[in-house]
Structure formats: C-alpha cells, structure tokens
C-alpha positions in Angstrom: 74.6 120.0 79.5 76.2 116.7 78.5 75.7 113.7 80.7 77.7 110.5 81.3 80.4 111.3 78.8 83.7 109.6 78.0 86.9 110.6 79.9 88.5 112.1 76.8 85.5 114.2 76.0 85.3 115.4 79.6 89.0 116.4 79.6 88.7 118.0 76.2 85.8 120.2 77.4 87.7 121.3 80.5 90.9 122.0 78.8 89.1 123.7 75.9 87.8 126.4 78.2 91.4 127.5 79.0 92.2 130.0 76.2 95.5 131.2 77.7 97.7 130.7 80.7 97.4 132.9 83.8 99.2 136.2 84.0 102.9 136.6 84.8 104.7 137.6 87.9 108.3 138.2 88.8 109.9 135.9 91.4 113.4 135.4 92.7 115.6 132.8 91.1 114.9 129.8 93.3 111.2 130.5 93.4 111.1 130.0 89.7 111.8 126.3 89.9 109.1 124.3 88.2 107.4 127.4 86.8 107.0 128.4 83.2 109.0 131.3 81.7 107.0 134.2 80.3 109.9 135.7 78.2 113.0 134.7 76.4 116.2 134.9 78.4 119.3 136.3 76.6 122.9 135.9 77.8 124.5 139.1 78.9 128.0 137.8 78.2 129.9 134.8 77.1 129.9 131.8 79.4 132.6 131.1 80.3 133.8 134.7 79.9 137.4 133.7 79.0 139.5 130.7 78.1 140.2 128.8 81.3 141.6 125.5 82.6 139.3 122.5 82.7 141.5 120.7 85.2 143.9 121.2 88.1 147.2 120.9 86.3 150.0 122.7 84.4 149.6 125.2 81.6 152.2 125.2 78.8 152.8 125.6 75.1 151.9 122.4 73.3 154.8 122.9 70.8 157.3 122.9 73.8 156.0 119.5 74.9 156.9 117.8 71.6 160.4 117.1 73.0 158.8 114.6 75.4 158.2 112.2 72.5 161.7 110.9 72.7 162.7 111.5 76.3 161.5 112.9 79.6 161.3 116.7 79.6 162.0 119.0 82.5 160.0 122.2 82.5 160.4 125.0 85.1 157.2 126.2 86.8 157.3 130.0 86.9 153.9 130.9 88.5 151.0 129.5 90.5 147.5 130.6 89.2 144.5 129.8 91.5 140.9 130.2 90.2 139.7 133.8 90.3 143.2 135.4 90.2 144.4 136.1 86.6 148.2 136.1 86.2 149.4 139.1 84.3 152.6 137.6 83.1 153.5 135.9 79.8 154.6 132.3 79.5 158.2 132.0 78.4 159.3 129.3 76.0 159.9 126.0 77.6 158.2 126.9 80.9 154.9 126.0 82.6 152.5 127.5 85.2 150.7 125.6 87.9 147.0 126.3 87.2 143.7 125.4 89.0 140.4 124.4 87.5 138.5 127.5 86.3 141.5 129.8 86.4 141.9 132.0 83.3 144.7 131.1 80.9 147.6 133.5 80.8 149.1 134.7 77.5 151.1 131.9 75.8 149.3 128.9 77.4 147.6 126.8 74.7 147.4 123.4 76.5 146.9 122.1 80.0 148.2 118.8 81.4 146.6 117.2 84.5 148.7 117.0 87.6 148.4 113.2 87.8 150.1 112.9 84.4 153.3 114.6 85.4 156.0 114.2 88.0 155.9 117.2 90.3 159.2 118.6 91.6 159.6 121.6 93.9 159.9 124.2 91.1 159.5 122.1 88.0 157.6 119.2 86.4 158.8 116.2 84.5 156.7 115.5 81.3 156.9 112.1 79.8 154.7 112.5 76.7 153.6 115.4 74.6 150.4 117.4 75.2 147.9 118.1 72.4 147.1 121.7 71.4 144.0 122.8 73.3 144.1 119.9 75.8 141.8 120.4 78.9 141.0 124.0 78.0 137.5 125.5 78.2 137.1 128.1 75.5 135.3 131.5 76.1 131.7 131.2 75.0 131.8 127.4 74.5 128.7 127.1 76.7 126.8 130.3 75.8 127.6 133.2 73.6 126.7 136.8 74.5 123.3 137.7 72.9 122.3 134.1 72.6 118.7 133.1 73.7 119.5 130.5 76.3 115.9 129.8 77.5 112.8 130.5 75.4 109.4 131.7 76.7 107.3 128.7 77.6 110.2 126.7 79.0 109.5 124.9 82.3 112.3 125.8 84.7 114.4 122.8 85.8 117.3 122.8 88.3 119.6 123.0 85.2 117.7 126.0 83.9 118.0 127.7 87.4 121.8 127.3 87.0 121.7 128.8 83.6 119.6 131.8 84.8 122.2 132.4 87.5 125.0 132.1 84.9 123.6 134.9 82.8 122.8 137.1 85.8 119.1 136.7 86.3 118.3 137.1 90.0 114.6 137.7 89.2 112.5 135.8 86.6 109.2 136.5 84.9 107.0 133.3 85.1 103.4 132.3 84.9 101.9 132.8 88.3 100.7 129.8 90.3 96.9 129.0 90.1 95.0 130.0 93.2 92.7 127.1 94.0 89.8 127.0 96.4 89.2 123.7 98.2 85.7 123.0 99.6 84.6 119.8 101.2 80.8 119.4 101.5 78.7 117.2 103.7 76.9 117.1 107.1 78.7 113.8 107.9 82.3 115.2 108.0 84.0 116.9 110.9 87.4 118.6 111.1 90.3 116.3 111.1 91.4 117.2 114.7 87.9 116.2 116.1 86.7 112.8 117.3 84.0 111.7 114.9 80.6 111.0 116.5 78.2 108.3 115.3 77.7 108.5 111.6 80.6 111.0 111.1 84.0 110.8 109.5 87.0 113.1 109.6 87.6 115.5 106.6 90.4 114.0 104.6 89.4 115.2 101.2 90.2 118.9 101.8 93.7 118.0 102.7 94.4 115.4 100.0 93.0 117.9 97.5 95.1 120.8 98.9 98.2 118.5 98.9 97.5 117.6 95.2 97.1 121.3 94.4 100.4 122.1 96.1 102.2 119.2 94.4 100.8 120.4 91.0 102.2 123.9 91.5 99.1 125.7 92.8 98.2 127.7 95.8 95.4 126.1 97.7 92.9 127.9 100.0 91.1 125.4 102.2 87.5 126.6 103.1 85.6 125.5 106.2 83.5 122.4 105.8 80.4 123.4 103.8 77.2 121.9 105.2 74.4 120.4 103.0 72.4 123.6 102.9 71.8 125.4 99.6 72.3 128.8 101.1 75.6 127.8 102.8 76.9 126.2 99.6 75.9 129.3 97.6 77.7 131.6 99.9 80.9 129.5 100.0 80.9 129.1 96.2 80.6 132.9 95.6 83.5 133.6 98.1 85.6 130.9 96.5 85.1 132.1 93.0 85.8 135.7 93.9 89.3 135.1 95.2 90.5 132.1 93.2 91.2 130.9 89.6 89.7 127.5 90.1 87.3 126.0 92.6 87.3 122.3 93.7 84.6 120.8 95.7 84.2 117.2 97.0 80.9 115.6 97.7 77.4 116.8 96.9 77.5 115.8 93.2 75.7 112.4 93.2 72.0 111.7 93.2 71.2 111.8 96.9 68.5 114.0 98.4 71.1 116.2 100.0 73.4 116.6 96.9 72.7 120.3 96.2 75.8 121.4 94.4 74.4 121.2 90.8 71.1 122.9 91.8 72.9 125.8 93.5 75.2 126.4 90.6 72.3 126.5 88.1 70.7 129.2 90.2 73.8 131.4 90.3 74.1 134.3 87.9 76.8 134.0 85.2 77.0 130.3 85.6 76.7 127.2 83.4 76.8 123.5 84.0 78.9 121.9 81.2 78.6 118.2 82.0 77.7 115.8 84.8 78.9 112.2 85.2 81.9 110.6 83.4 82.1 107.0 82.2 84.8 106.0 84.6 85.3 104.1 87.8 86.0 105.4 90.4 84.8 109.0 89.7 81.5 108.7 87.8 79.6 111.6 89.5 81.9 114.4 88.4 80.4 117.9 87.7 82.1 120.5 85.6 80.7 124.0 85.5 81.8 127.7 85.3 80.8 130.6 87.5 81.7 134.1 86.4 84.0 132.4 83.9 85.9 130.6 86.6 86.1 126.7 86.4 84.3 124.9 89.2 84.9 121.2 89.4 82.7 119.1 91.6 84.7 116.0 92.5 83.0 112.9 94.0 83.0 112.6 97.8 84.7 109.2 98.2 88.4 109.9 98.8 89.8 107.6 96.0 87.3 109.0 93.5 88.4 112.5 94.5 92.1 111.8 93.9 91.7 109.7 90.7 89.4 112.4 89.2 91.9 115.1 90.2 94.6 113.2 88.2 92.5 112.8 85.1 91.0 116.3 85.0 92.3 118.8 87.5 96.0 118.3 87.2 95.9 118.7 83.4 93.8 121.9 83.8 96.2 123.3 86.4 99.2 122.6 84.1 97.6 124.3 81.2 96.7 127.3 83.4 100.4 127.4 84.4 101.6 127.6 80.9 102.6 123.9 80.2 102.6 122.8 76.6 99.7 120.5 75.6 102.1 117.6 75.1 103.0 117.6 78.8 99.5 117.8 80.4 98.7 114.2 80.9 100.1 111.5 83.2 103.0 109.5 81.7 101.8 106.1 80.3 103.6 102.9 80.0 102.9 99.2 79.3 103.5 96.6 82.1 102.9 92.9 82.7 100.2 92.4 85.3 100.9 89.9 88.0 97.3 89.0 88.8 94.0 88.5 87.1 91.9 91.7 86.5 88.2 91.5 86.3 86.3 93.0 83.3 85.6 96.7 84.0 82.1 96.7 82.6 80.9 99.8 80.6 83.1 102.3 82.4 86.8 102.9 82.2 88.4 101.5 85.3 91.4 103.0 87.1 92.7 100.4 89.6 95.5 101.4 92.0 98.7 99.6 91.4 102.4 99.2 92.4 104.7 99.1 89.3 108.3 98.1 89.5 111.0 96.7 87.2 112.2 93.1 87.8 115.8 92.0 87.5 115.5 91.6 83.8 114.3 95.2 83.5 110.7 94.2 82.7 108.0 96.5 84.1 105.5 94.6 86.2 102.4 95.8 88.1 100.2 94.4 90.8 97.2 95.9 92.6 97.5 97.5 96.0 94.7 95.4 97.5 91.0 96.2 97.9 89.9 98.7 95.3 86.8 100.3 96.8 86.4 104.0 96.2 86.5 104.7 99.9 89.7 102.8 100.6 92.3 105.6 100.7 95.0 103.1 101.5 94.8 101.9 97.9 96.2 105.3 96.9 98.7 105.5 99.8 100.3 102.2 98.7 100.1 102.9 94.9 102.5 104.6 92.5 100.3 104.2 89.3 96.8 103.7 88.0 96.1 100.5 86.0 93.8 101.5 83.2 91.2 99.2 81.7 89.0 100.5 78.8 85.3 100.1 79.0 83.9 96.9 77.4 87.3 95.1 77.7 87.4 91.5 78.9 89.8 92.2 81.8 93.3 90.7 81.9 95.0 87.5 83.0 98.2 87.4 85.0 101.1 87.7 82.5 99.2 89.8 80.1 100.2 93.4 79.2 98.2 96.3 80.5 98.5 100.1 80.4 99.5 102.1 83.4 99.6 105.8 84.2 102.3 106.9 86.6 101.2 109.1 89.4 103.2 112.3 89.5 104.0 112.0 93.2 
C-alpha cells in the first residue's frame, strides 16, 4: 500500500484500475442524453429526403426571373404547396407556386424567393429583381447521406445528437449503462437528516451530497442506512454494497481515530486489497482507495467539504471512465483567473479553496473565495462555482496575481 501520495498519482492508480467501460444497455431516445454510444449509428436515408424549400416564399424557374433585371415582372401563382403535401404538377414557364418551409419542390422549380421580397397579389406576384439558381433550396442529403455514419461509438450524446438519432429513425439506442454506486456514511455521531440531533450528534448530510454528486455525474446511487462504528456492522454493509453495485463510496472512518475501522475491516475481507491511504491535498488528506472482489471502494473523509472536493478529484473521473468517456474529458475544466484577495501559502499539500469566479466588464476572469474555508463548512461549497488550486510548496498569491481554477461541473 502506498501512503501519503500526490493527487496525480492517486488519480492515476484509481483510473488505471478501469480497464474498460461498463456493459451496454438499450434505452429509449431521450434516456440516452448524456450517455455514451456503444455502436456506430448509420443513416437509413438521406436527410432531408428530397429537395425542399428553405423559406416561406415562391418557387419558380430562375431563368424566368431574369426579365426582372430591367423591369418589374408579373408571375401568375398556379398552386399552393404546404409542408408535407407534395404537389404532383409541373411548373409551367413564367409561373410560380406559393411554397412553405420544408415543402418538397415540384418538378420545374429550381429557385425560391422569400415572401417579403415580392409584392403579393391575389393570384400573382410582382418580382422586382432576378432570383439566383438554387436560391433558398435545401438539397436532398445535404445534411446526411444514406449509409453515412452520423455518430460513432464512443460519442457522448448531446441534445443535437438526440435530434440526429431521431432524424435517422432511432427510437432506441445502445449506450454504456450508468454506474451503480453504493453510498455509505459511517459514524456513531450522525443521525438521519429528518431527526433532531442530540448532544454531540449531527445530521447526515454526506450521504445526500454524495448521492446528488453521483446522480449529477450520471450514476445511479443507492443510499445505505447509517453505518455505525462497529467492525461487524461495517463488514456487513460493505459486502452488501459490493455485491449489488459497481462502485462503493463511504464517508468517515478513514482517519487515525480509535473508531476509524474502515481500513482494518477491508484488510480482513477476502479478495480485497488496500491500494493507498492519504493524499497530499487539503481538504481531503485521509482518503482510502481499495478494491473488494475487484470492485473499487473509495473511503472519502468525513468532513463534508473534504468529501465533496475528493469526489471531484477522484470519483467523478472514475465514474466518467466507467461510463465510457474518453480520457481527455475526465477531469474538471481548468482556467486561469485573477485572484481578488491574498491567498496564504498552502504548505506541503495541494490546497483546493472554494471560490466564485466571474468575468468582469472587460471580459477578464476573476475569482474570490467564498469565505471561511474550513473542511466542515459546507456553505463554502454551496456558494462556490470553482476550486482555486494552489500547488504544494508555493508561496501563496497576492491580490491581482493569476491563479489556476477548476470549474465545478454543477
């Protein structure tokens, strides 16, 4: 087991244990949003399937409109073509058809002029300038050709991709299934959130912040009952959690207290290994990474801010990789910002302060802290939209200097 390791090394070990994404499942179209495709999607037909009008206007022959170069041209309107109702006729020389957006072009029409560019009479139009060949026409297959791969396996499905799936007739989609994640809060001092805490007790917030983070990261959380500081109780809960889930998250019980039993219990379980304990970061130092029956079990610290910051650095990237995301998209988005206040030196651990970043009137990104930064101050996460990262051994920063921030996904 490695002890007190750097953030990058810890993340590398966790992600290195994921050899492939989870298995696939077939879901309906809207349920695929945000998921990762398991197979290429091929167009079953051209999109659009035929030439059609790009505007509400009048279809005509471009050559007939040339006469409008020297004088106004009167053109009889011989048909009205709404979208979805093809007109079987043929456009006669010197005539026009009224045509709506999306309506298929009849034979003979090779240009469309917008309604606002003509003078409309009862059964004719007055054209004051010529219309270019192909004007305001959408060609068959200009978006997608039949047989074309429109989405490749490994693509994360966006709203635009949902629209494309619908356009090529895909009511059901094969995607990587969502990770099932067990959420266990440990400690004799915590009570259910709906209870009034007695002396020395606090409400269980960690189970719900963790479950919310799991949901927001695309997983399916299973919240377990509060696990008391008893090795036998912890052992039973861990075995149940591992049996029914892809990943197990615990909070508390990983520090150096007399009642921190998690590491001891895991070591005694069959088919288990403890990979590392303690990371050189603040908050979040007492983090435990282990595997039970080849399932990852991550022991997050018990303080609520430490729990959430550790989730962002290690659990979210792990869940993304399990869900099929490419390696280039696993980590939080980083950016440089001007800090608006002095930051103290972080010491020998990487420090993640909670901040509020915004752009000023000149477009410059600035950041300030959310207030008190203790690992038990959940409000510092509630108010923040980013983490201000200071590397270990740095000298801190003065107001006006540039610092690195990591945007929180939510």
